[in-house]
N, C-alpha and C positions, 0 to 999 in steps of 0.2 A: 667068260663063264657066268651063267645066270645065277644070282643069289637064291637061296632057299626062300627068302622073304618075297622076292619077285615072283617066284614060282607059285607061292601061296596066294599072292595078290591076283595073279592071272586067274587062278582057280575061283577065287571069290567073285571076281568080276564076271566070269562066265556064268556062275550060278545065280548071281543077284541082279545083273544088268543085261547081259547079252541074251539070256533066255527069254526076256520080255521084248527083245528087239523087233520081232516080226508081228507083235500085237499092236493094236491101235494105241496111240499115246495116251496114257492115263496121267494127266497133269496133276490131279489131286494127289495121287500116290507118289509121283516123282517129287513133287514139291514138299510133301509131308516128310519124305525121307531126307531131303537135302536142307530143309529149313531148320532141322534139328540135328546139326552135325554131332558126331560122337565127341566126348570130352577130349580125347587125344587130339582131334583135329582143331579144337579151340584152345589148346594149351598155349600159354604165353610164357616163354622161358625167361629166366632172370636176365636183366639187362635190356629187356624189350618192353615197350609200352604200346598199347593199342587204344586209339581214341576215335570216337564217332565224330565226324565233321559234317556240318551242314553249311553249304554255301549256296544261297538262293534256293533254286529248285533241285540242286544236286546234293547227293549224299555220298560220303566216302568213309571208309575205314582207313585211318592214318596209322601206319606202323612205323615206329622209329626206335632208336635206342633210347633207354629211359633217362640216361644222363643228359642234362641240358646242354644244348649246343651253344658254345660261346661265340661262334661265327656262323653266318648263313651257310647252309649246305652248298657244296659245289655241284652236287648232282641230286636230282629229284626224279622219282619214278612214278609214272601213271600206269597202274596195272589193271587190265581188263580181263575179268574172269571168264571162263568157259561155261558151257552148259547149253549149247545149241541155241542160244538166244532166248530160251524159254524157261530155264531154271538156273539156280546157282546164285551166289552173292559173294561179296568179299569175305564173309564169314566162312562159307564152305571152302574158300581158298586161302584161309588165314595162314596156313603153314607155308604156302608158296610166297605170300607177301612177306612173311618173316624171313624166309630164305633169301628173297631179293634184297631186303633191307640189310641183312648181314653181308651178303656177297658184295654189295655196292657201297656199304656204309652210307646209306642214303635214306631219307624218309620216303616211304612208299604210300601212295594214295590209291587205294582200291576203290574203284567207282562202282556204285550200286546202280547200274543203268537200268532203264525200263525194259521189261521183258514182253515177248510175244506169248500168246496171241492178243492179249489185251492191248499191247503196244507193238504192232508189227513194224517191219522195215519201213522207213529208215529211223525209227525212234532211237535205237541203240547208237546209230551213227551220229545223230544229232546230239545225244547226250555226251558221247565221247569227245566230239568236237568242242562242245561247250566246256567240258572238263579240262581239255588241253589249254584252252584260252585262259581259264581260271588259274591254272598252274603257272602259265607264263606271267600272269599279273602278280601272283603271290610270290613267285621266285624269279624276278627279272634277270638275275645274274647267274642263275644255275643252269647247268645242262639238264635237259629233260630227256629221260629214257622212256620210250614206250614199250610196254611188255604185256604179254597175255598168253593164254593157252586156248587151243581149239577155236571156238567161235571168237573168243577174246583176242586170240593171236591174229586172226584175220582182221578183226576190228582195229587192232593196233596199227596194222599196215594201212588200212583205209584211212585212219586218222592222220597218219603221216602224209599220205597223198593229199588229203584235204588241207592240211597246214601248208603244204607247198603251193597248192593252187590258190590259196587265200593270201599268199605272200607273207605268212607268219614266219617267225624264227623256227627253224627246223629242229626236230629232236636230234640228239647226238647219236642215238643208236636205237635199233629195234631188236627186241628179244622175243621169240615166239616158240612156244612148245606145241608141236603138232598143229600148226595153224590150219583152220578150215578156210581155204582160199577160193574154193570153187563150188558154189551152191548149185551149179548146174550138174554137178556130180559126174563129170566126164572122165575122171581118172581111171586108168585101167586097174589100179590097185583096189578099187572099190569092190570089184568082183573077184580079182585074183587072190586077195587076202581075206576073203569072206570067212573062210574056215579058221585061218590062223589068228585073226583079230580076236582079242580077248574081251572086247568091250561092245562092239557094234556089229549090226548086220547092214547090208546095203539098203534094205527096205526101211530100216529105222532111220538111217541117215537121210534118205530122200523125204521121209515124212517130216523130219525135223526141219529140213530146208523149206518145205512147203508151208509149214506152220509159221515160220518167221517171215517168209516173203509175202504171204498174203496175196498172191497173184502177181507180184512184181516180177520183172525180168531177172532171172537168176544170173544173167551175165552182166547186169548193171555193175560197174566197177566199184560202186559204194557198198554192194553186197558181197561181191566176189573179186577181191583184189588181184586174182590171177589175170583178170582181163583189164587191169588198170595200166596206165602209163607209169612205169616205175622209175623213170629217170629222176635223178636228183635226190633219191632217198638216201638216208644215212646207212652206215654199215649195219648188216643184219647178222644175228646169231640165231639159227634155226635148229630145232631138235625134232626128231621123229623116230618111230620104230619101223624097222623094215617089215614088220608083220601086221601093221595096222591098215585098216581099209583106207585111211586118209593119207597114206604115205605119199602118193603122187601129188597131193595138194602142196606138200613141202618141196618135193623134188622139182616139180614144174615151176613153182614160184622162184626157187633158187636159180634155175636156168634162165628164166625171163629177166630176173633182176640183174644177173651177171651180164646178160646181153645188153642191158640198159646202162651198164657201167657202174653198178652198185657192188660194193664189196660184201660178199656173203660167205659166212662160215656155216657149214651144215654138220650136225652131229647125228649120225644114224647108229642105232643099236638093234641087235637081234633079240627077238622073243620077249620084248617088253611091251606093256600096254600103251595105248593112246595116252598122251600127256604124262608119260611116266615121270618127268622131273617133279611134278607137283606132289608126288607121293614121297617126298624126301623124309617125312617123319616115319615112313613105313619101310622103305627099301634103300639099301646103300647106293644103288644106281642113281636114285634121285638126289642124294647128297653129293655124289660125284658130279652130277650135272651142274649144281650150283657152284662147285669149284671151277668148272669151266666158265660159268657166267662171270665169276670174279676175275679170272685170268683174262677174259675178253675185255672186261671193263678196264683192267690195268693196261692192256695193250693200247686201247683207244686213248686213255689218258696220256700215256707216254708219247703217242703220235701227235696229239694236240700240243703237248708241251714243246716237242721238237719243232713243230710247225709254227708256233707262236713267234712273233717278232721279239727281239731281245728285250725291249723295254717292257712288253707285256709279261714275258716269262719272269723277269726280275720282280715285277709287281705282284 
C-alpha cells in the first residue's frame, strides 16, 4: 500500500518537475533550484558528521558517524549522485549519503564529479575512476561499495567495469537506485510508462542524454553499461519503480548481469517515483529501502566470512 507521504511526493514531482519535462532544458533554473537544497535535505542528525574533502582535483562530501573510529573501517562507500549528469551534487543527495552511512556503518564519500554540458562524457567517468583509485589508496584494507542513483547508478556500474578492466581490486558490491543504464533510450518502458511516471517524460530523458553525450555514441559501454561486458562484477542490489520510464534500464541490466554470472537482487515497487529510496527523509518507503540495503550488506559480510580461510577468519 502506498503511503500518503509517497502520494504527496508523486503529486509534487508532477507539478514541479514533470510539467517542465517537454520544454527545452533550462540549466540555470534547474541548477538554481538544486544548488540550494531545502533545510530538511541538508539536515545532519545527531551522531553523524559531514566533512568537505579535497583530494587533488577531486572533491567529496564525507559522511560518517561522529564518534571517532578506533580501528580502520571494514567497508567504505563511494556514492555517485544522480541528476542526468548535468545537475546535482553530494549536497542535494545528503540524506541518501547519510542513509548509506547508517545502513552500512561505513564512511561514505559522495563525489562531486564534473557536470555536462561544460564537461560532457566521459568527464564523469574519468572522475569516478579517479575517485575509486583514491579510495583504494586511502583504505587499502577496506571493502569498497560502489553506489549511486539514476545517472550515478549507471556511473557506479561503469566504474566497476573500468576497475575490472584495469586489473584493480574490485568493489565488494554495487547498489543502484533506478540506474540509468541505456542512454540510447531503447527500453519499452520509456513510452509505456510515460503517463504513470511522476518525474520524467520520454522527451526530457532523451534531451538529457544528448546533453551529456555531446555527440558521443549512446551505446558506448562507458556511457551505457547496459551494453558493457558485465562478467566478473560483484553482487548487485538494484531498486526501481514499476511505474517509472526508466524501469527497463534496471530490468534489462539485471537480466544481462545474471546471464553473465553476476548475483543480482532487484527490488521493484509500484506507484513510487524514480529513485524513490533517496527520499528516505520524506517517505517511509525510502527508509524501508535502506533497511533492505543493510540486510544486503549483512548477507554479503556473512558470505565473505564463511568463505574466508580459517586463519583469515580468526584474524
